[in-house]
ROKE-614402 format. One record per residue: residue number from 1; residue in three letters; chain; x, y, z of N, C-alpha, C in turn. Coordinates in steps of 0.001 Angstrom, whole numbers, plus 500000, padded with zeros to 6 digits. Layout:
<mike num="NUM" residuo="ALA" cadena="A" n_px="X" n_py="Y" n_pz="Z" ca_px="X" ca_py="Y" ca_pz="Z" c_px="X" c_py="Y" c_pz="Z"/>
...
***
This chain:
<mike num="1" residuo="MET" cadena="A" n_px="500569" n_py="499063" n_pz="500143" ca_px="499911" ca_py="500420" ca_pz="499781" c_px="501076" c_py="500887" c_pz="499927"/>
<mike num="2" residuo="TYR" cadena="A" n_px="500471" n_py="501883" n_pz="499361" ca_px="501262" ca_py="503177" ca_pz="499164" c_px="500294" c_py="505143" c_pz="499301"/>
<mike num="3" residuo="ASN" cadena="A" n_px="501098" n_py="505496" n_pz="500080" ca_px="500260" ca_py="506732" ca_pz="500106" c_px="500668" c_py="507712" c_pz="499275"/>
<mike num="4" residuo="ILE" cadena="A" n_px="500271" n_py="508542" n_pz="498638" ca_px="500014" ca_py="509127" ca_pz="497763" c_px="499921" c_py="510522" c_pz="498456"/>
<mike num="5" residuo="GLU" cadena="A" n_px="501321" n_py="511767" n_pz="497900" ca_px="500974" ca_py="512853" ca_pz="498581" c_px="501536" c_py="513908" c_pz="497848"/>
<mike num="6" residuo="ILE" cadena="A" n_px="501008" n_py="515387" n_pz="498212" ca_px="501496" ca_py="516419" ca_pz="496822" c_px="501396" c_py="517716" c_pz="497379"/>
<mike num="7" residuo="MET" cadena="A" n_px="502482" n_py="518355" n_pz="496918" ca_px="502347" ca_py="519313" ca_pz="497651" c_px="502533" c_py="520792" c_pz="496691"/>
<mike num="8" residuo="GLY" cadena="A" n_px="501754" n_py="521947" n_pz="496638" ca_px="501941" ca_py="522903" ca_pz="496274" c_px="503333" c_py="523722" c_pz="496172"/>
<mike num="9" residuo="SER" cadena="A" n_px="503597" n_py="524599" n_pz="495414" ca_px="504736" ca_py="525449" ca_pz="494748" c_px="504791" c_py="526449" c_pz="496413"/>
<mike num="10" residuo="LYS" cadena="A" n_px="503132" n_py="526978" n_pz="496971" ca_px="502765" ca_py="528028" ca_pz="498198" c_px="502862" c_py="527573" c_pz="499211"/>
<mike num="11" residuo="SER" cadena="A" n_px="502320" n_py="525750" n_pz="499679" ca_px="502299" ca_py="525414" ca_pz="500620" c_px="503617" c_py="525354" c_pz="501445"/>
<mike num="12" residuo="GLY" cadena="A" n_px="504357" n_py="524412" n_pz="500491" ca_px="505739" ca_py="524072" ca_pz="500900" c_px="505548" c_py="522844" c_pz="501779"/>
<mike num="13" residuo="GLN" cadena="A" n_px="504241" n_py="522251" n_pz="502230" ca_px="504283" ca_py="520929" ca_pz="502855" c_px="504048" c_py="519964" c_pz="502137"/>
<mike num="14" residuo="TRP" cadena="A" n_px="503925" n_py="518891" n_pz="502330" ca_px="503494" ca_py="517635" ca_pz="501812" c_px="501839" c_py="517241" c_pz="502525"/>
<mike num="15" residuo="THR" cadena="A" n_px="500776" n_py="517359" n_pz="501371" ca_px="499675" ca_py="516734" ca_pz="501885" c_px="499609" c_py="515544" c_pz="500865"/>
<mike num="16" residuo="PHE" cadena="A" n_px="498662" n_py="514472" n_pz="502228" ca_px="497802" ca_py="513066" ca_pz="501703" c_px="497066" c_py="513987" c_pz="500696"/>
<mike num="17" residuo="TYR" cadena="A" n_px="496899" n_py="512736" n_pz="499504" ca_px="496335" ca_py="512899" ca_pz="497905" c_px="495174" c_py="511690" c_pz="498330"/>
<mike num="18" residuo="GLU" cadena="A" n_px="495864" n_py="510387" n_pz="498060" ca_px="495234" ca_py="509430" ca_pz="498408" c_px="496291" c_py="507540" c_pz="498949"/>
<mike num="19" residuo="SER" cadena="A" n_px="495362" n_py="507326" n_pz="498409" ca_px="496030" ca_py="505254" ca_pz="499308" c_px="495978" c_py="504386" c_pz="497971"/>
<mike num="20" residuo="MET" cadena="A" n_px="497135" n_py="503845" n_pz="497218" ca_px="496995" ca_py="503165" ca_pz="496464" c_px="497377" c_py="501970" c_pz="496725"/>
<mike num="21" residuo="ASP" cadena="A" n_px="496526" n_py="500923" n_pz="496869" ca_px="496922" ca_py="499121" ca_pz="496769" c_px="497467" c_py="498366" c_pz="495390"/>
<mike num="22" residuo="ALA" cadena="A" n_px="498637" n_py="499014" n_pz="494742" ca_px="499282" ca_py="498597" ca_pz="493696" c_px="500388" c_py="497949" c_pz="493259"/>
<mike num="23" residuo="SER" cadena="A" n_px="500449" n_py="497569" n_pz="492417" ca_px="502311" ca_py="497918" ca_pz="492408" c_px="503211" c_py="498509" c_pz="492436"/>
<mike num="24" residuo="ARG" cadena="A" n_px="504346" n_py="498817" n_pz="492282" ca_px="505391" ca_py="499418" ca_pz="492083" c_px="504708" c_py="500390" c_pz="490486"/>
<mike num="25" residuo="ASP" cadena="A" n_px="505220" n_py="499462" n_pz="489656" ca_px="504775" ca_py="500061" ca_pz="488021" c_px="503141" c_py="500806" c_pz="488627"/>
<mike num="26" residuo="GLY" cadena="A" n_px="502223" n_py="500324" n_pz="489268" ca_px="500911" ca_py="500984" ca_pz="488796" c_px="501182" c_py="502555" c_pz="489402"/>
<mike num="27" residuo="VAL" cadena="A" n_px="501784" n_py="502443" n_pz="490741" ca_px="502257" ca_py="503405" ca_pz="491484" c_px="502878" c_py="504492" c_pz="490560"/>
<mike num="28" residuo="ARG" cadena="A" n_px="504065" n_py="504011" n_pz="489850" ca_px="504303" ca_py="504913" ca_pz="489448" c_px="503942" c_py="505408" c_pz="487906"/>
<mike num="29" residuo="SER" cadena="A" n_px="503252" n_py="504818" n_pz="487430" ca_px="501943" ca_py="505313" ca_pz="485978" c_px="501006" c_py="506215" c_pz="486578"/>
<mike num="30" residuo="HIS" cadena="A" n_px="500523" n_py="506165" n_pz="487698" ca_px="499460" ca_py="506630" ca_pz="488484" c_px="500469" c_py="508230" c_pz="488985"/>
<mike num="31" residuo="ILE" cadena="A" n_px="501558" n_py="508069" n_pz="489290" ca_px="501619" ca_py="509477" ca_pz="489780" c_px="502345" c_py="510719" c_pz="488166"/>
<mike num="32" residuo="ARG" cadena="A" n_px="502563" n_py="509960" n_pz="487625" ca_px="502982" ca_py="510310" ca_pz="485791" c_px="501388" c_py="510582" c_pz="485586"/>
<mike num="33" residuo="LEU" cadena="A" n_px="500731" n_py="510012" n_pz="486238" ca_px="499011" ca_py="510861" ca_pz="485573" c_px="499188" c_py="512357" c_pz="486617"/>
<mike num="34" residuo="ILE" cadena="A" n_px="499094" n_py="511817" n_pz="487884" ca_px="498802" ca_py="512719" ca_pz="488488" c_px="499680" c_py="514223" c_pz="487991"/>
<mike num="35" residuo="ARG" cadena="A" n_px="500846" n_py="513903" n_pz="487811" ca_px="501920" ca_py="515026" ca_pz="487403" c_px="501475" c_py="515553" c_pz="485953"/>
<mike num="36" residuo="CYS" cadena="A" n_px="500812" n_py="514698" n_pz="485151" ca_px="500164" ca_py="515834" ca_pz="484268" c_px="499556" c_py="515969" c_pz="484098"/>
<mike num="37" residuo="SER" cadena="A" n_px="498266" n_py="516081" n_pz="484917" ca_px="497194" ca_py="516582" ca_pz="484936" c_px="497156" c_py="518053" c_pz="485935"/>
<mike num="38" residuo="PHE" cadena="A" n_px="498193" n_py="517819" n_pz="486974" ca_px="498280" ca_py="519381" ca_pz="488044" c_px="500003" c_py="519112" c_pz="487600"/>
<mike num="39" residuo="PRO" cadena="A" n_px="500884" n_py="519705" n_pz="486862" ca_px="501993" ca_py="519855" ca_pz="486605" c_px="502518" c_py="520806" c_pz="487794"/>
<mike num="40" residuo="ASN" cadena="A" n_px="501600" n_py="521656" n_pz="488494" ca_px="502290" ca_py="522760" ca_pz="489651" c_px="502277" c_py="522260" c_pz="490740"/>
<mike num="41" residuo="PHE" cadena="A" n_px="501749" n_py="520495" n_pz="490715" ca_px="502087" ca_py="520406" ca_pz="491848" c_px="503604" c_py="519448" c_pz="491809"/>
<mike num="42" residuo="SER" cadena="A" n_px="503921" n_py="519113" n_pz="492940" ca_px="505491" ca_py="517931" ca_pz="493478" c_px="504483" c_py="516803" c_pz="493734"/>
<mike num="43" residuo="VAL" cadena="A" n_px="504693" n_py="515217" n_pz="493703" ca_px="503891" ca_py="514224" ca_pz="493964" c_px="504462" c_py="513423" c_pz="494013"/>
<mike num="44" residuo="ARG" cadena="A" n_px="504821" n_py="512784" n_pz="495374" ca_px="505637" ca_py="511340" ca_pz="495743" c_px="504537" c_py="510179" c_pz="496320"/>
<mike num="45" residuo="ALA" cadena="A" n_px="505077" n_py="509148" n_pz="496060" ca_px="504718" ca_py="507876" ca_pz="497238" c_px="505533" c_py="507701" c_pz="498366"/>
<mike num="46" residuo="VAL" cadena="A" n_px="504089" n_py="507115" n_pz="499182" ca_px="505353" ca_py="507051" ca_pz="500542" c_px="504891" c_py="505028" c_pz="500967"/>
<mike num="47" residuo="GLU" cadena="A" n_px="505529" n_py="504415" n_pz="501119" ca_px="504407" ca_py="502789" ca_pz="501472" c_px="504268" c_py="503266" c_pz="502473"/>
<mike num="48" residuo="SER" cadena="A" n_px="503216" n_py="502562" n_pz="502947" ca_px="502833" ca_py="502321" ca_pz="504027" c_px="503291" c_py="501828" c_pz="504922"/>
<mike num="49" residuo="ASP" cadena="A" n_px="503568" n_py="500820" n_pz="504909" ca_px="503969" ca_py="500163" ca_pz="506230" c_px="505861" c_py="500899" c_pz="506683"/>
<mike num="50" residuo="SER" cadena="A" n_px="506332" n_py="500992" n_pz="505778" ca_px="507657" ca_py="501306" ca_pz="506111" c_px="508227" c_py="502774" c_pz="506058"/>
<mike num="51" residuo="GLY" cadena="A" n_px="507387" n_py="503600" n_pz="505090" ca_px="507574" ca_py="504662" ca_pz="505135" c_px="508434" c_py="505595" c_pz="504183"/>
<mike num="52" residuo="HIS" cadena="A" n_px="509170" n_py="504666" n_pz="503330" ca_px="510138" ca_py="504650" ca_pz="502549" c_px="509597" c_py="505674" c_pz="501138"/>
<mike num="53" residuo="LEU" cadena="A" n_px="509978" n_py="506174" n_pz="500481" ca_px="509583" ca_py="506608" ca_pz="499492" c_px="510150" c_py="505844" c_pz="498114"/>
<mike num="54" residuo="LEU" cadena="A" n_px="509373" n_py="505963" n_pz="496802" ca_px="510150" ca_py="505235" ca_pz="495951" c_px="511605" c_py="505616" c_pz="495454"/>
<mike num="55" residuo="SER" cadena="A" n_px="512575" n_py="505100" n_pz="495294" ca_px="513430" ca_py="505407" ca_pz="495242" c_px="514036" c_py="506976" c_pz="494276"/>
<mike num="56" residuo="PRO" cadena="A" n_px="515003" n_py="507275" n_pz="493912" ca_px="515168" ca_py="508449" ca_pz="493324" c_px="515532" c_py="508079" c_pz="491716"/>
<mike num="57" residuo="LEU" cadena="A" n_px="515804" n_py="506536" n_pz="491769" ca_px="515980" ca_py="506105" ca_pz="490426" c_px="514620" c_py="505226" c_pz="489994"/>
<mike num="58" residuo="ASP" cadena="A" n_px="513804" n_py="504847" n_pz="490874" ca_px="512520" ca_py="504411" ca_pz="490070" c_px="511731" c_py="506274" c_pz="489701"/>
<mike num="59" residuo="LEU" cadena="A" n_px="511768" n_py="506919" n_pz="490215" ca_px="511498" ca_py="508440" ca_pz="489878" c_px="512175" c_py="508781" c_pz="488364"/>
<mike num="60" residuo="GLU" cadena="A" n_px="513359" n_py="508935" n_pz="488450" ca_px="514117" ca_py="509414" ca_pz="487055" c_px="513285" c_py="508178" c_pz="486160"/>
<mike num="61" residuo="VAL" cadena="A" n_px="513623" n_py="507064" n_pz="486250" ca_px="512836" ca_py="505950" ca_pz="485705" c_px="511410" c_py="506535" c_pz="485143"/>
<mike num="62" residuo="MET" cadena="A" n_px="510547" n_py="506630" n_pz="486112" ca_px="509382" ca_py="507149" ca_pz="485184" c_px="510010" c_py="508396" c_pz="484409"/>
<mike num="63" residuo="GLU" cadena="A" n_px="510367" n_py="509075" n_pz="485364" ca_px="509995" ca_py="510310" ca_pz="484270" c_px="510787" c_py="510460" c_pz="483180"/>
<mike num="64" residuo="SER" cadena="A" n_px="511397" n_py="509532" n_pz="482274" ca_px="512131" ca_py="509418" ca_pz="481456" c_px="511141" c_py="508326" c_pz="479605"/>
<mike num="65" residuo="ASN" cadena="A" n_px="510304" n_py="507886" n_pz="480829" ca_px="509101" ca_py="507287" ca_pz="479852" c_px="507959" c_py="507879" c_pz="479082"/>
***
């Protein structure tokens, strides 16, 4: 399970957006969709159990696709 969080340029704070129970690839695709829909927001995924973010490498791979 992942928590999707967003941050607007003015607030500077991460805000819970939604939870997802999906594979890493599914989460990456969903983040890509959110970023395309809301380009002025930063988006990240946090693993619910561990609190770890998707690794920077995962995000770079996602951005290059």
